[in-house]
N, C-alpha and C positions, 0 to 999 in steps of 0.2 A: 043895849049894845047894838042889836040889829038895826034899831031905828037910826042910830048915828052912822052906821055903815051905809045904810040906804040913803040917808040925807047927804052924806059926803059924796057918794057915787052920783047922785042926781046933780048936785052942785058942780061936780067935776065935768059931767057930760054936757051940761048947759053952759058952762063957762068956756069951753073949748070952741075954737072956730071950726066950722064944718070943713071937712077935707076937700070938698069940691071948690071951695073958695081959695084954697092955697095952691100955689104952683106945684107942679109935679116934682117930687124930690129928685135931685140930681145924684145918681149913684155912680156915675162914671162921666168923665169929660170927653169920651169918644163918641162922635156922632157925625152924621151927614144930614144936611137939610138943604132944601131947595123948593122952588115953586115950579110946578109943571102945568102950564096953561092955567095959572092962578089956583091950582090945587096944591096945598102944602104937603111936602114929604119930609118926614123927620124920622130918623132911625139910628139905632146903634147896632143893627144887624148888618155888619160890614165885613167883607174879607178883602184882603189886599196881598198881592204876591208879585214877585219879579221873576220872570221865567229865564231860561237859558239864553234867549235872544235879547235880554235886557229890556223887556217890555213890562211895565207896571200895569197890572189889572186891578182895578178897584171896583168891587161889586157891592151894591147896597140894595136892600129890599125892606119895604115897610109893610108888606102884606097886601098892598094895593098897587104900588108902582115898584118897578125895579130899574136901577140905573147901573150901567157898566161904563167905566171910563178907562181908556187905555192910553198910556204914555210911552212912546217909543224912545229908545236911548235914554232910559231913566238915569243911569249912572252919570250922564252928562249934565243933568239938571241941577240948578242951584236955587237957593232962596231968592225970590223976586223975579226969576225968569218967566217970561210969557210963553206959554205953550199954546200954539194955535191948533184948533181942530181942523187940520189941513189934509187929512187922509180919511177914507171911509172907515167907519167902525170905531172911531176914537170915542164917540159918545153914543151909547145905545140906551133907549128907553123902552120898557115894556109897560104899556098902559092899556087897560081894558082888552087884553088879549092881542093887541096890535104892537108890532115891533117898529120902532122908529130909529133911524140912523142919522148921525150928524150930517149936515151939509158941509161941503169941503172945498168949494170954489172961492177964489179970492173975490172980493174981500171976505175973509173968514167970519162966519157967524158963530164964533165960539172961541173962548180962551180959558185957560187954566193958569193960575199963578200960585206957586208954592210959597206959603208964608213961613213954613218950617220944614226942614228935612233933617232927620237924625239918622243914625245907623239902624233904627228900628221903627220910627214913626214918621208920619207925614201929616201936614196940615196945609190948607189952602182954600182958594175960592175959584168958582167957575161959572160959566154960562155957555149955552150953545143952543142952536136951533137944529131940529131934526125932522126928517120926513119919513112917512110911512114907506116901508121897503117893498110893499106890494107894487108890482108893475102897473102903471097907469094911475096909481093913487098919488095925489099931490097934497095930502093932508099933512100939515106940519104941527109940531109942538114946540113951544118955547120953554126952555129950562133956564130960569133966572135965579138970582140971589143964592147961588149954590155955595155951600160952605162945608168943609170937612175938617175935623179936628182930631188930632192925636190918634190917627189910624195906624194900627200896628201892621207892619208888612213883613213878609219873610221871603 
């Protein structure tokens, strides 16, 4: 009997695909992803809230990078609206201990477009260019291919 159990266990182990060959299981469809200077950021560690001044704050962290996106007059936004990164601090990136803030002079180097807005979740895509906030530093980062999906906000 033990021989059959051992034989069955070995056959089972060697007939299964290795887990590293399989895509990571999707346990939740809530995420934020983007490329920051060609480094991929993907996380479902995200918080979003709307304050008393009607500003949406979306904060995402993957343990290496952190992104904060602020949308002013959030209650006025509709699906498909283009939100320009037109004021300082709308897009903030923390990378390697350096803080970068979005550029905001026309023509704007950043937009966000909501693809879905419900009473409790938001989805959309974005990109923006940001500059080191240290005086005299002109180092930039490009945040491209930004996508967020089903982010719960309160």
